C-alpha positions in Angstrom: -13.7 -75.5 11.4 -16.1 -73.0 10.0 -14.5 -69.9 8.4 -16.0 -67.5 10.9 -14.5 -69.5 13.8 -11.1 -69.6 12.1 -11.4 -65.8 11.5 -12.3 -65.1 15.3 -9.6 -67.5 16.5 -6.8 -66.4 14.5 -7.3 -63.2 12.5 -9.9 -60.5 14.2 -12.5 -60.2 16.6 -15.1 -57.6 17.7 -15.4 -56.2 21.1 -17.7 -53.7 22.9 -16.1 -51.3 25.3 -18.0 -51.6 28.7 -16.1 -49.0 30.8 -14.6 -45.6 30.9 -11.1 -46.9 31.7 -10.0 -46.1 28.0 -11.4 -42.6 27.7 -10.8 -40.5 25.8 -9.5 -43.1 23.1 -12.3 -45.6 23.6 -15.7 -44.6 24.9 -18.3 -46.7 26.6 -20.4 -48.1 23.9 -17.6 -48.2 21.2 -17.7 -51.3 19.1 -14.2 -52.3 17.9 -12.4 -54.7 15.7 -9.2 -56.2 17.0 -6.4 -58.0 15.0 -4.9 -61.0 16.6 -1.2 -61.2 17.2 0.7 -64.4 16.5 2.5 -65.9 19.4 5.8 -65.0 17.9 5.0 -61.3 18.0 3.4 -60.9 21.4 5.7 -58.1 22.6 3.5 -55.0 22.6 4.6 -51.8 20.8 5.5 -49.1 23.3 2.7 -46.7 23.9 0.1 -48.7 21.9 -3.2 -50.1 22.9 -3.0 -53.9 23.5 -5.6 -56.6 24.2 -4.3 -59.1 26.8 -5.6 -61.9 29.2 -6.2 -60.6 32.5 -3.5 -61.8 35.0 -6.0 -61.9 37.8 -9.3 -63.3 36.3 -9.4 -66.2 34.0 -11.2 -65.7 30.7 -11.3 -61.9 31.0 -9.6 -59.9 28.2 -8.6 -56.4 28.8 -7.6 -53.4 26.7 -5.0 -51.0 28.1 -1.9 -49.0 26.8 1.6 -50.6 27.0 3.5 -48.0 28.7 6.6 -50.0 29.9 8.4 -52.9 28.2 11.1 -55.2 29.7 13.9 -53.3 31.3 12.1 -49.9 31.5 12.1 -48.0 34.8 8.6 -46.4 35.3 7.3 -43.9 38.0 4.5 -41.6 38.4 4.7 -38.1 40.1 1.6 -36.1 40.5 -0.1 -38.2 37.9 2.5 -37.7 35.3 4.3 -40.8 33.9 8.1 -41.0 33.8 9.9 -43.8 31.7 13.7 -44.3 32.2 13.8 -40.9 34.1 11.9 -38.9 31.3 8.4 -37.5 31.6 6.2 -38.9 28.8 4.0 -36.7 26.6 0.7 -38.5 26.9 -1.9 -36.6 24.8 -4.2 -39.7 25.1 -4.3 -39.7 29.0 -7.1 -38.2 31.0 -6.6 -37.1 34.6 -9.2 -35.9 37.0 -8.6 -33.9 40.2 -10.1 -36.6 42.5 -9.1 -36.8 46.0 -6.4 -39.3 46.8 -7.3 -41.8 49.5 -4.3 -43.3 51.3 -6.5 -45.9 53.1 -8.1 -47.4 49.9 -7.9 -51.1 49.7 -6.4 -50.7 46.2 -3.5 -48.6 47.6 -2.7 -51.5 49.9 -2.8 -53.8 46.9 -0.4 -51.5 45.0 2.2 -51.5 47.8 2.0 -55.3 48.4 3.3 -56.2 44.8 5.3 -53.0 44.0 7.8 -53.2 47.1 9.4 -56.3 45.4 10.2 -54.2 42.2 11.1 -50.9 43.8 14.4 -49.2 42.8 16.4 -46.9 44.9 13.9 -46.3 47.7 13.5 -47.6 51.2 10.6 -50.3 51.1 9.8 -49.7 54.7 9.0 -46.0 54.0 7.3 -46.6 50.5 3.7 -45.4 50.4 2.4 -45.4 46.9 -0.8 -43.7 45.7 -2.6 -44.0 42.3 -0.7 -40.8 41.2 2.7 -41.2 43.0 4.5 -44.4 42.8 7.8 -46.3 41.7 10.4 -46.2 40.4 9.8 -49.9 39.3 11.8 -51.9 36.8 9.7 -54.0 34.3 10.8 -57.6 34.4 12.3 -59.3 31.2 8.9 -61.4 30.5 6.5 -58.6 31.1 4.9 -55.3 30.3 3.2 -52.5 32.2 -0.3 -51.4 31.2 -2.3 -48.4 32.1 -5.8 -47.2 31.1 -5.9 -43.9 29.4 -8.5 -42.6 31.9 -5.9 -42.9 34.8 -8.5 -42.2 37.6 -11.0 -44.6 36.4 -8.8 -47.5 35.3 -8.0 -50.7 37.3 -4.5 -51.6 35.6 -1.0 -52.6 36.3 -0.7 -50.1 39.1 -2.9 -52.5 41.1 -2.3 -56.0 39.7 1.3 -55.8 38.6 3.1 -56.6 35.5 1.4 -58.4 32.6 3.2 -61.4 31.1 4.2 -60.8 27.5 2.5 -64.2 26.6 -0.9 -62.6 27.7 -0.9 -60.1 24.9 -3.2 -61.4 22.1 -4.4 -58.5 19.9 -4.2 -54.9 18.8 -7.3 -52.8 18.5 -7.6 -51.4 15.0 -11.0 -49.8 14.2 -14.3 -48.5 15.9 -17.0 -50.0 13.6 -20.0 -48.7 15.6 -20.5 -46.4 18.6 -23.6 -45.8 20.7 -24.4 -43.6 23.6 -27.6 -44.4 25.5 -28.4 -40.8 26.0 -27.6 -39.4 22.6 -27.7 -42.4 20.3 -25.4 -43.3 17.4 -22.1 -41.4 17.6 -21.6 -41.2 13.7 -18.4 -39.1 13.9 -16.8 -42.2 15.7 -17.8 -44.9 13.2 -14.9 -45.9 11.0 -12.2 -44.2 13.2 -8.8 -45.9 13.4 -7.6 -46.6 17.0 -4.2 -45.3 17.9 
């Protein structure tokens, strides 16, 4: 195997960020390096960004923040995330005051999977929104992932828990950043990803 293929398969890989789901941490047009995680260490670190295989779309890899690990109880109230009953300080999270639509197809999708994992609420009366849901308990073989840009991210709220075995890498460095309207964003080049 040529060394560059070995490097890409087992050590590190480059990605381009195509969407606003990770803002403000990752911007559209950021080019990043990710470090591969061996199978024996696939459990993400809490509150860290993780690259994982999409649980819905074969071949798609996604970058989100692991906000809940096995056994954690998660809920969201008015857009604020709670883990094990405590509100989290999330300086990386971006929230907008967009109107909440209760008839949205994604809200129906949320309810369909969340009802089976609901704790302490009557499932018949459960009506989640993107900013108000749970409490849900993370299963022993999974984690819960959210995009930092909460109103622009398609994440675990919609498709459910992510198997721990799907985690594959950790983002580490922005090696280039380009915005189509302003050009190279030099201040982002070389920035470590938290």
